[in-house]
Backbone as a ProteinNet text record, in pm:
[ID]
protein_1_A
[PRIMARY]
XXXXXXXXXXXXXXXXXXXXXXXXXXXXXXXXXXXXXXXXXXXXXXXXXXXXXXXXXXXXXXXXXXXXXXXXXXXXXXXXXXXXXXXXXXXXXXXXXXXXXXXXXXXXXXXXXXXXXXXXXXXXXXXXXXXXXXXXXXXXXXXXXXXXXXXXXXXXXXXXXXXXXXXXXXXXXXXXXXXXXXXXXXXXXXXXXXXXXXXXXXXXXXXXXXXXXXXXXXXXXXXXXXXXXXXXXXXXXXXXXXXXXXXXXXXXXXXXXXXXXXXXXX
[TERTIARY]
-536.1	-403.6	-387	-482.6	-474.4	-477.8	-560.7	-572.4	-440	-378.6	-251.6	-142.5	-138.3	-37.8	-60.6	-186.4	-216.7	-176.2	-201.3	-164.7	-13.3	60.9	206.4	258.6	201.5	244.3	222.7	108.3	72.9	150.9	182.7	239.4	387.8	448.5	588.4	679.9	787.7	890.1	985.3	967.8	1052.7	963.6	908.2	811.6	870.6	1000.2	1060	1060	1099.4	1097.6	955.8	857.4	718.5	673.6	712.4	674.3	735.9	861.3	927.2	862.5	833	767.1	631.5	558.6	429.8	448	550.9	580.4	612.3	693.2	727.2	603.9	510.4	390.1	301.4	323	239.9	286.7	409.2	442.5	481.8	524.4	526.9	390	292.2	153.9	76.6	81.6	-1.1	-147.2	-235.7	-378.8	-429.9	-467	-505.1	-655.8	-735.8	-879.2	-953	-929.7	-1014.9	-967.7	-867.7	-802.6	-853.2	-940.7	-999.8	-922.5	-972.1	-917.7	-771.4	-729.6	-595.1	-488.7	-532.9	-435.8	-373.3	-439.2	-384.9	-244.3	-216.6	-82.5	16.6	-22.4	64.6	84.3	-21.9	-12.8	78.8	65.2	152	298.2	320.9	457.3	513.5	431	475.9	510.7	428.3	458.3	590.3	613.4	739.7	859.2	843.1	950.7	984.3	880	901.2	963.1	918.2	975.8	1123.9	1153.7	1292.1	1381	1326	1405.3	1407.6	1337	1323.8	1457.5	1553.8	1686	1795.2	1757.1	1854.2	1894.5	1923.9	1959.9	1840.7	1816.6	1700.4	1703.2	1821.1	1830.9	1779.3	1814.7	1768	1616.9	1565.5	1422.2	1348.1	1400.5	1336.9	1328.7	1434.3	1431.2	1332.8	1328.4	1235	1090.4	1061	927.3	893.3	990	968.4	930.5	990.1	964.8	851.7	790	678.1	560.3	501.3	386.1	265.6	253.1	144.1	161.4	282.1	308.4	294.5	342.3	332.6	190.2	101.6	-39.4	-107.2	-81.6	-149.6	-106.4	21.1	71.4	110.5	52	51.8	186.8	283.5	406.9	385.5	308.8	281.3	215.2	281.7	228.9	243.4	328.3	357	451.2	414	482.9	556.7	656.5	733.6	643.5	688.2	614.9	614.9	510.3	505.5	440.6	426.3	377.9	230.6	156.9	15.3	-4.6	102	91.6	91.7	97.2	104.8	235.6	228.2	346.5	349.8	465.9	474.9	386.5	331.8	251.6	339.8	290.1	369.2	343	252.2	205.8	318.8	390.9	495.2	610.9	643.4	751.7	722.6	597.5	559.2	563.3	507.9	495.9	630.3	720.5	849	927.2	907.8	973.6	896.1	767.4	689.4	672.6	647.8	612.2	721.7	809	898.7	1042.9	1081.7	1223.3	1251.4	1211.5	1265.7	1162.8	1035	933.7	926	846.9	816.8	918.5	986.5	1074.5	1211.8	1313.6	1449.4	1453.3	1523.5	1526.9	1667.8	1676.1	1797.8	1803.3	1917	1931.5	1833.3	1790.3	1697.7	1550.9	1527.2	1391	1324.7	1385.8	1328.5	1348.8	1264	1269.8	1369.9	1450.9	1543.1	1465.1	1523.8	1461.1	1560	1504.4	1588	1612	1669.3	1702.4	1583	1464.5	1341.6	1265.1	1325.5	1259.7	1155.3	1153.4	1055.6	1112.1	1025.1	1065.9	1111.3	1206.1	1266.4	1211.3	1136.1	1082.5	1195.3	1173.9	1274.2	1268.3	1151	1134.8	1018.7	1009.2	897.4	837.9	743.1	673.8	769.4	868.9	966.5	1043.9	1078.1	1147.2	1058.9	929.2	836.2	831	820.5	813.2	938.9	1054.4	1179.2	1188.9	1153.8	1161.4	1059.6	944.2	842.8	897.2	988.7	1048.5	1124.8	1182.7	1263.2	1178.8	1052.8	970.1	881.3	919.3	847.1	903.6	818.1	861.1	850.1	804.9	788.5	655.8	658.6	537.5	544.3	439.2	424.6	546.3	599.7	719.8	694.1	572.1	539	388.5	341.7	198	167.1	48.6	-0.8	-43.1	-53.9	-103.9	-247.2	-269.8	-401.8	-419.8	-539	-569	-551.3	-510.6	-505.2	-363.3	-277.9	-147.3	-37	66.8	179.3	294.9	318.2	431.7	384.9	451.7	413	452.4	382.1	417	375.8	431.3	402.6	256.1	189.5	48.5	-43.5	12.7	-68.9	-141.7	-269.9	-349.6	-305.6	-318.9	-273.2	-366.1	-478.8	-569.5	-502	-407.6	-335.9	-189.4	-152.4	-12.7	25.2	150.8	207.8	248.2	168.9	190.3	304.1	370.2	486.1	617	609.3	728.3	749.9	869.4	893.1	864.2	825.2	807.3	940.3	932.8	1051.6	1045	1158.4	1167.9	1147.4	1059.3	1037.9	1098.1	1220.2	1302	1235.5	1160	1101.5	998.1	949.5	851.7	913.6	1044.5	1112	1151	1136	1170	1321.2	1369.5	1513.3	1559.5	1690.1	1744.9	1785.2	1837.8	1879.5	1757.8	1775.8	1674.1	1743.3	1694.9	1755.7	1671.8	1730.5	1657.8	1682.8	1628.6	1650.6	1800.1	1834.5	1974.3	2056.7	1987	2051.1	2133.4	2102	2171.2	2117.3	2206.5	2166.9	2193.4	2087.2	2101.5	2136.4	2246.9	2289	2200.5	2202	2130.4	2202.8	2129.4	2190.4	2196.2	2141.6	2142.2	2020	2023.2	1903	1803.1	1677.2	1574.3	1597.2	1641.4	1665.8	1785.1	1882.9	1995.4	1947.2	1857.4	1797.8	1728.5	1650.5	1579	1677.7	1780	1881.9	1947.2	1982.6	2046.4	1952.4	1825.7	1729.8	1705.6	1685.2	1665	1786.8	1905.5	2027.1	2043	2013.6	2027	1927.6	1805.7	1709.5	1756.9	1810.4	1863	1974.3	2055.1	2166.4	2124.2	2002.4	1957.1	1961.8	2015.1	2028.7	1896.3	1784.9	1654.4	1613.6	1665.1	1608.3	1623.9	1740.7	1762.3	1662.5	1651	1552.9	1408.2	1381.1	1243.1	1193.9	1273	1235.2	1254.5	1363.7	1391.1	1279.3	1229.3	1121.2	997.1	962.8	842.6	856.6	975.2	995.6	987.5	1046.4	1034.5	887.2	810.6	669.9	590.2	627.5	552.5	603.3	725.2	782.6	791.6	798.9	825.2	730	738.1	662.7	619	499.9	446.6	509.3	580.2	633.4	779.6	869.2	1010.5	1075.2	1172.7	1245.1	1338.9	1380	1478.6	1607.6	1649.4	1770.7	1758.6	1644.6	1617.8	1623.6	1555.6	1555.6	1697.4	1771.9	1908.2	1998.1	1985.5	2069.9	2038.8	1911.2	1871.6	1914	1896.9	1937	2087.6	2163.9	2309.4	2346.2	2274	2300.4	2255.9	2147.6	2107.2	2218.4	2278.7	2385.3	2511.3	2538.1	2659.5	2636.8	2640.7	2615.9	2736.7	2839.1	2962.3	3069.5	3030.9	3125.2	3122.4	3071.8	3071.1	2955	2856.1	2742.4	2622.4	2564.2	2443.3	2320.3	2214.8	2087.5	2075.5	2162.8	2157.9	2038	1931.1	1808	1823.5	1904.1	1926.8	1986	2085	2147.1	2048.8	1965.9	1868.1	1765.3	1713.8	1614.8	1676.4	1800.3	1868.5	1882.9	1920.5	1934.9	1802.4	1693.1	1561.9	1523.7	1541.5	1493.9	1586.5	1715.7	1812.5	1839.9	1777.3	1801.6	1755.9	1832.1	1791.7	1651.7	1611	1479.6	1367.7
4498.4	4452.5	4303.5	4224	4079.1	4036.3	4103.8	4068.7	4095.7	4211.6	4246.9	4147.4	4107.2	4010.9	3875.5	3831.1	3703	3705.2	3816.6	3828.7	3820.7	3886.3	3882.9	3741.8	3669.8	3533	3445	3459.8	3373.3	3404.6	3532.8	3574	3607.5	3603.5	3642.8	3550.9	3610.1	3530.3	3465.2	3492.7	3433.4	3361.3	3246.2	3179.5	3130.4	3099.4	3052.8	3165.7	3285.8	3400.6	3427.6	3418	3439.9	3334	3210.3	3100.9	3120.5	3163.8	3186.8	3305.2	3412.7	3527.5	3487.7	3404	3356.1	3274.7	3190.2	3113.6	3206.6	3308.5	3404.3	3477.9	3506.1	3580.4	3501.1	3369.8	3286.4	3283.1	3334	3351.7	3493.5	3576.1	3720.8	3770.8	3762.9	3773.6	3879.9	4007.2	4108.7	4091.6	4112.1	4102.4	4237	4245.9	4373.5	4391.6	4294	4296.5	4420.6	4467.9	4576.2	4715.4	4729.5	4858.8	4944.9	4893.3	4977.9	4978.2	5055	5054.6	5095.3	5187.8	5242.6	5140.3	5026.5	4922.1	4861.9	4876.6	4817.2	4866.3	4995.2	5047.4	4978.2	4962.5	4895.4	4749.5	4684.3	4543	4523.4	4610.1	4601.1	4625	4724.4	4753.1	4634.9	4575.6	4462.6	4344.1	4318.8	4211.6	4237.6	4362.9	4397.5	4369.5	4393	4363	4214	4131.1	3986.4	3938.4	3994.3	3956.6	3995.8	4118.6	4166.4	4086.2	4044.2	3974.1	3823.4	3769.7	3624.2	3553.6	3615.2	3555.1	3639.6	3735.5	3819.6	3759.6	3845.8	3797.4	3809.8	3705.1	3702.4	3816.6	3855.1	3963	4095.2	4122.7	4244.3	4240.9	4123.5	4108.2	4130.9	4077.9	4093.4	4240.2	4316.7	4458.6	4534.2	4500.4	4566.5	4539.2	4416.1	4380.2	4457.9	4471.2	4540.9	4687.5	4751.8	4893.7	4916.9	4810.8	4825.4	4893.9	4996.4	5061.4	4968.9	4873	4777.2	4691	4637.3	4558.6	4645.7	4769.1	4859.1	4885.2	4900.1	4923.9	4797.6	4685.9	4561.5	4508.7	4525.3	4470.3	4579.6	4697.9	4803.1	4864	4857.2	4934.4	5080.4	5108.3	5246.3	5316.8	5419	5498.7	5429.2	5325.3	5268.2	5362.7	5399.4	5505.7	5455.6	5528.2	5498	5496	5426.9	5425	5563.6	5592.2	5721.5	5706.2	5817.8	5816	5779.2	5780.2	5743.6	5593.2	5518	5372.7	5313.8	5400.5	5349.9	5274.7	5163.4	5083.6	5057.7	5026.6	4999.9	4882.1	4892.7	4783.6	4660.8	4543.5	4420.8	4333.4	4375.5	4286.7	4242.9	4338	4300	4228.8	4270.2	4203.1	4054.5	4022.1	3881.1	3810.5	3876.2	3809.8	3790.6	3888.3	3873.8	3755.3	3725.5	3607.6	3480.1	3479.3	3356.3	3311.3	3404.5	3368.1	3391.6	3491.1	3534.8	3489.3	3442.9	3412	3285.4	3281.2	3176.6	3076.6	3106.3	3013.1	3006.1	2913.8	2907.2	2827.5	2731.2	2641.9	2630.4	2608.9	2589.9	2465.6	2479.5	2373.2	2320.4	2192.8	2137.6	2175.1	2154.9	2192.1	2116.7	1997.8	1918.8	1952.8	2058.9	2103.8	2039.9	1939.4	1879.1	1971.1	1957.6	2045.3	1995.2	2086.3	2052	2030.8	1952.5	1929	1957.6	1989.6	2014.5	1884.3	1894.9	1776.4	1693.8	1755	1683.7	1636.2	1655.1	1612.7	1709.2	1830.8	1931.7	2018.6	2060.7	2154	2286.3	2352.3	2474.1	2595.7	2682.9	2801.3	2891.9	2953.9	3045.9	3182.1	3219.9	3352.5	3346.1	3449.3	3458.6	3598.7	3626.8	3755.6	3871.8	3850.5	3956.6	3992.2	3891.1	3916.9	3996.5	3964.5	4038.8	4185.4	4210.2	4347.9	4427	4363.4	4431.8	4461.2	4362.6	4383.2	4487.4	4494.2	4593.3	4735.3	4758	4891.3	4933.2	4834.6	4862.4	4924.2	4877.3	4915.9	5037	5118.4	5242.2	5356.7	5454.2	5574.4	5567.1	5454.4	5442.7	5503.7	5570.3	5631.1	5648.7	5704.4	5725.1	5798.5	5746.7	5805.3	5899.7	5902.7	5990.7	6001.6	6103.1	6120.9	6125.3	6077.4	6092.4	6238.1	6277	6410.8	6423	6524	6542.8	6688.9	6726.5	6867.2	6904.2	6808.4	6835.6	6837.8	6747.2	6728.2	6734.8	6814.9	6825.8	6734.5	6716.2	6638	6536.5	6421.3	6323	6369.2	6318.7	6344.7	6223.8	6213.7	6098.6	6101.2	5988.9	5979.1	6005.7	6039.6	6063.7	5936.8	5948.9	5834.7	5785.6	5657	5600.8	5633.4	5697	5730	5819.8	5901.1	5986.3	5945.5	5832	5787.8	5735.7	5756.2	5690.6	5550.7	5451.8	5315.5	5245.1	5315.3	5258.7	5310.2	5396.8	5454	5389.5	5338.5	5275.9	5372.2	5316.2	5397.8	5461.9	5573.9	5642.8	5654.2	5685.5	5694.5	5838.6	5855.7	5984.1	5969	6018.5	5986.8	6023.5	6132.4	6176.2	6077.8	5986.3	5887.3	5748.9	5738.6	5609.5	5586.4	5461.6	5427	5432.5	5518.5	5524.4	5410.3	5405.1	5308.4	5177.4	5087.5	4955.8	4867.1	4767.3	4665.7	4529.8	4437.2	4305.3	4204.6	4148.4	4059.7	3913.4	3823	3679.6	3650.1	3544.4	3503.8	3610.5	3698.2	3798.3	3901.2	3921.2	4025.7	4161.6	4253.9	4386.6	4491.6	4559.9	4677.2	4794.1	4862.3	4968.7	5091.7	5170.2	5298.3	5399.2	5502.6	5614.7	5601.5	5493.7	5476.7	5543	5562.2	5606.4	5491.4	5526.2	5424.7	5325.8	5373.8	5283.2	5191.2	5239.6	5152.1	5042.8	5077.1	4975.7	4867.4	4910.2	4815.6	4731	4795.4	4723.4	4616.2	4651.3	4555.1	4439.6	4471.7	4368.6	4271.3	4325.8	4240	4151.4	4208.3	4131.7	4019.8	4046.1	3942	3829.8	3861.3	3756.1	3675.3	3743	3677.7	3578.4	3610.4	3523.5	3404.8	3403.7	3294.8	3162.2	3055.8	2927.7	2865.2	2909.4	2856.1	2897.9	3011.3	3070.2	2977.8	2916.2	2827.3	2713.1	2630.8	2522.2	2569	2680.2	2729.3	2780.5	2866.1	2920.6	2816	2739.5	2638.1	2536.5	2488.9	2390.2	2447.5	2571.7	2631.7	2651.8	2688.7	2703.3	2568.1	2464.5	2330.3	2290.9	2317.4	2278.5	2349.8	2472.1	2549.6	2529.8	2478.3	2462.4	2317.6	2222.6	2083.8	1984.4	1971.6	1866.7	1913.8	1873.3	1917.7	1845	1734.7	1654.1	1618.7	1719.8	1691.3	1611	1529.1	1451.9	1543.1	1501.4	1578.8	1602.7	1503.6	1520.3	1631.5	1638	1742.7	1880	1895.5	2022.9	2059.6	1961.6	1986.9	2035.5	1975.8	2016.6	2160	2194.4	2330.4	2429.9	2394.3	2482.4	2507.3	2406.9	2423.1	2525.9	2527.6	2626.1	2764.7	2772.5	2901.9	2956.6	2870.1	2913.2	2954.6	2890.2	2920.3	2874.6	2969.1	2937.4	2874.6	2845.4	2791.3	2895.4	3022.5	3133.6	3220.7	3162.6	3233.1	3328.1	3325.4	3416.7	3343.9	3402.9	3350.3	3414.3	3336	3390.9	3415.7	3358.1	3376.5	3299.9	3372	3307.5	3236	3291	3223.2	3085.2	3076.7	2947.5	2854	2909.1	2827.3	2769	2852.4	2803.3	2698.8	2721.6	2622.2	2490.5	2498.7	2376.8	2302.2	2376.2	2313.5	2243.3	2311.4	2257.8	2153.7	2154.9	2060.6	1943.5	1941.7	1833.9	1698.7	1593.3	1459.8	1418.7	1462.8	1425.2	1492.3
1053.2	1092.2	1074.4	1124.6	1111.9	966.3	884.4	742.9	671.6	700.4	636.6	673.6	800	844.9	778.4	771.1	707.5	560.9	493.8	352.7	336.1	427	418.3	440.2	535.1	562.1	438.8	375.2	263.3	136	114.7	-13.3	-7.9	108.9	121.3	41.6	-11	-79.6	19.8	149.6	253.7	355.3	318.2	406.1	537.2	540.2	666.2	768.2	725.9	817.5	867.4	778.5	819.1	919.2	893.7	983.6	1122.8	1125.9	1254.6	1327	1253.7	1315.1	1372.1	1299.9	1350.2	1477.5	1480.2	1601.7	1718.4	1692.7	1798	1848.2	1757.7	1796.2	1890.6	1896	1981.6	2126	2154.1	2295.7	2330.3	2233.2	2252	2207.3	2294.4	2248.2	2326.7	2282.6	2349.1	2310.6	2405.7	2379.5	2330.6	2202.8	2144.3	2132	2173.1	2145.2	2195.9	2319	2368.8	2331.8	2244.9	2230.9	2115.6	2029.1	1925.8	1795.6	1698.9	1563.6	1558.1	1643.6	1637.6	1674.4	1728.9	1762.7	1637.6	1522.6	1400.3	1370.8	1397	1376	1468.8	1595.2	1691.3	1659	1613.6	1578.1	1458.5	1358.1	1240.7	1278.6	1365.2	1410.4	1489.3	1575.1	1656.4	1566.4	1465.3	1370.7	1299.3	1260.3	1194.5	1285.5	1417.1	1511.3	1509.5	1506.1	1507.5	1377.2	1265.4	1135.8	1130.9	1174.8	1171.7	1265.7	1379.8	1480.1	1466.6	1367.2	1355.3	1342.9	1273.3	1255.9	1321.2	1404.1	1472.3	1605.6	1704.4	1837.2	1931	2008.5	2096.9	2196.8	2242.5	2339.1	2281.2	2155.6	2089	2067.6	2031.3	2012	2143.2	2252.7	2382.9	2423.7	2396.8	2430.5	2341.4	2212.9	2122.1	2163	2200.4	2247.8	2374.5	2463.5	2589.8	2567.7	2470.1	2445	2345.5	2296.6	2203.7	2272.5	2209.9	2272	2284.9	2193.2	2204.2	2328.3	2348.9	2468.2	2593	2584.2	2698.7	2741.8	2645.7	2678.6	2727.9	2661.8	2697.7	2834.1	2867.6	2993.5	3092.6	3074.4	3176.9	3211.4	3118.2	3138.6	3107.6	3001.7	2964.7	3082.5	3135.6	3247.5	3382.8	3394.3	3525.5	3600.6	3723.8	3795.2	3918.5	3956	4075.8	4199.2	4301.6	4427.6	4489.8	4568.3	4637	4773.6	4844.8	4982.8	4993.9	4883.6	4888.4	4897.5	4880.2	4878.4	4739.3	4637.2	4501.6	4480.7	4409.6	4377.9	4227.6	4171.8	4028.6	3986.7	3865.8	3812.4	3790	3827.8	3824.9	3702.9	3614.9	3508.6	3415.7	3357.5	3262.2	3331.6	3452.5	3525.8	3540.9	3566.1	3579.3	3443.7	3342.5	3212.9	3143.9	3154.7	3086	3142.3	3269.7	3326	3295.8	3325.1	3312.8	3168.6	3076.8	2939.9	2837	2859	2752.9	2770	2888.7	2908.7	2989.3	3117	3204.4	3255.6	3243	3290.1	3441.4	3490.2	3633.7	3715.1	3652.2	3727.4	3660.6	3742.9	3693.3	3602.6	3489	3389	3366.5	3332.1	3275.1	3127.2	3064.5	2923.1	2834	2875.3	2792.9	2818.9	2897.8	2923.2	3042.8	3102.5	3222.6	3342.2	3441	3557.2	3660.8	3711.4	3818.8	3948.5	4039.3	4168.7	4280.7	4396.8	4513.6	4590	4710.8	4788.7	4829.6	4827.4	4863.6	4739.9	4622.9	4500.3	4448.9	4504.6	4463	4350.7	4260.7	4155.6	4217.4	4153.5	4207.1	4131.7	4197.8	4128.8	4079	3964	3910.8	3978.8	4028.1	4090.6	4189.1	4272.3	4365.9	4359.4	4448.1	4444.8	4471.3	4555.6	4582.2	4455.5	4375	4248.3	4152.6	4149.3	4064.5	4106.6	4236.4	4286.1	4251.5	4262.6	4230	4080.2	3997.4	3853.6	3806.9	3873.9	3837.2	3848.8	3943	3958	3832.7	3765.2	3646	3535.4	3522.5	3408.7	3437.5	3532.7	3560.4	3477.7	3448.5	3377.9	3227.1	3172.9	3028.6	2984.5	2871.2	2818.9	2668.9	2615.9	2471.8	2416.5	2304.2	2245.9	2130.4	2079	1967.4	1954.4	1882.4	1861.6	1712.6	1677.6	1541.7	1520.7	1397.2	1368.9	1420	1504.3	1563	1602.7	1641.5	1670.6	1817.7	1900.9	2044.3	2101.2	2057.6	2121.4	2016.5	2043.4	1951.3	1987.6	2118.7	2166.4	2269.8	2275.7	2378.1	2517.7	2617.6	2756.6	2840	2959.6	3043.8	3086.2	3069	3101.7	2985.1	2868.5	2749.8	2710	2679.8	2638.6	2501.3	2477.2	2350.3	2233.8	2257.1	2146.7	2043.1	2084.5	1989	1976.7	2033.9	2031	1893.5	1858.3	1741.4	1785.2	1747.4	1793.8	1719.7	1629	1560.7	1618.9	1719.8	1783	1919.2	1949.6	2079.9	2194.8	2307.9	2428.1	2467.2	2534.6	2583.8	2735	2795.5	2940.6	2986.2	3084.1	3151.6	3291.5	3306.2	3423.9	3556.4	3559.2	3685.8	3740	3654.7	3696.8	3715.9	3695.2	3709.4	3855.2	3900.5	4038.6	4059.1	4149.6	4174.1	4264.7	4287	4380.7	4315.6	4396.3	4347.9	4323	4237.6	4212.3	4212.7	4293.9	4304.1	4226.5	4122	4031.9	4066.6	3984.5	4005.8	4007.4	4077.3	4095.1	4166.3	4242.5	4329.2	4251.4	4124.2	4048.4	4089.8	4122.5	4170.6	4063.3	4021.8	3936.2	4026.9	4002.9	4094.9	4086.8	4192.6	4194.4	4106.2	4068.6	3998	3847.7	3792.4	3647.9	3585.4	3454.8	3384.7	3381.8	3356.6	3349.8	3237.8	3121.5	3009.6	3035.7	3111.2	3148.2	3243.1	3334.9	3421.9	3338.3	3238.4	3153.1	3074.2	3019	2943.2	3029.2	3152.5	3242.4	3277	3304.3	3342.5	3227.6	3108.3	2991.3	2968.7	2984.2	2959.1	3061.5	3187.1	3288.4	3268	3229.1	3197.7	3076.7	2978	2858.5	2893	2993.1	3031.3	3115.9	3166.4	3253.1	3176.2	3236.7	3165.5	3122.7	3179.1	3137.8	2997.1	2949.8	2828.3	2708.2	2691.2	2577.5	2571.3	2677.2	2672.3	2672.2	2741.2	2750.4	2615.1	2551.3	2421.5	2311.4	2320.8	2219.4	2207.9	2320.4	2317.3	2250.9	2285.4	2226.8	2076.1	2031.3	1888.2	1816.5	1875.8	1817.8	1806.3	1913	1913.9	1805.4	1775.5	1676.5	1533.9	1520.5	1387.3	1341	1435.5	1395.1	1461.6	1592.6	1661.4	1799.3	1840.9	1969.6	2087.6	2060.6	2170.6	2145	2145.2	2116.1	2228	2192.1	2292.2	2371.3	2490.2	2565.4	2487.1	2408	2329.2	2226.5	2160.7	2061.4	2128.2	2241	2314.1	2356.8	2404.9	2452.6	2339.4	2222.8	2109.5	2066.5	2064.7	2026.7	2134.6	2261.2	2370.6	2369	2330.7	2322.6	2217	2105.2	2000.3	2044.9	2120.4	2176.4	2265.2	2346.2	2437.6	2362.7	2249.2	2172	2028.2	1935.8	1795.3	1725.2	1802.5	1746.7	1728	1746.2	1735.6	1860.4	1970.6	2097.6	2118.1	2029.2	2042.3	2101.9	2204.3	2267	2202	2184	2139.8	1991.5	1910.6	1765	1709.8	1678.5	1636	1502.3	1412.1	1285.4	1306.1	1395.7	1425.4	1494.8	1583.6	1655.8	1558.6	1468.6	1372.4	1281.1	1237.7	1154.5	1230	1358.7	1439.5	1451.5	1466.8	1478.6	1348.5	1237.7	1109.7	1049.1	1089.5	1034.6	1127.7	1242.9	1339.5	1283.2	1306.8	1255.4	1300.3	1419	1468.7	1390.5
[MASK]
++++++++++++++++++++++++++++++++++++++++++++++++++++++++++++++++++++++++++++++++++++++++++++++++++++++++++++++++++++++++++++++++++++++++++++++++++++++++++++++++++++++++++++++++++++++++++++++++++++++++++++++++++++++++++++++++++++++++++++++++++++++++++++++++++++++++++

């Protein structure tokens, strides 16, 4: 998998797209080391998601990453189950990572990437443990969406091991294992009860996407990987502004963001 990706990066006729996908892979980064040979299919599929989404909309890319079987296995969404009377609770791994690493970071940000402060001059956390627990409920009920040809299993089911999973097929929702009820996310946004599990995920991804931190948080990291490791606040602010609005009222237009990064006077 790594060799094929390296070859594509080196030989592609679209080096800018490859460079952006590589930058994205450095923070949308599932750890595939302990998973064995079959991870190559998942790794190749995950790379294809990043290549396809490099100039698309960040919100769509975030949802595709969330449903990736590779990400699901690495960050414990695959087979995460609703709470029950035994004391079992939903796995919190992806809920923490999607906020800390993929969208909003640890502290509230100004558009130029600097950290906001409260009345005492302290940095303001973007989320706490209660927010993680609530968001973890959203990502329950996801499981293998397809199987490779094999002699044991014909159809996927919840709890199926990834050894026979089709790692190129997005995870699917198994409603009976999804946590019911309302979920209260950051900024007090409430996902209503009674929705399907995938609608819960769609709503959660969309609300994180709308958070004002995403532009400066993601914009700075892309600048660091594409241009300079120490961008000025002005540079970050200009890129974050394009993330918020591409000039035609669209938020998260990655093509516009990359153009802003590469065409900036700095």
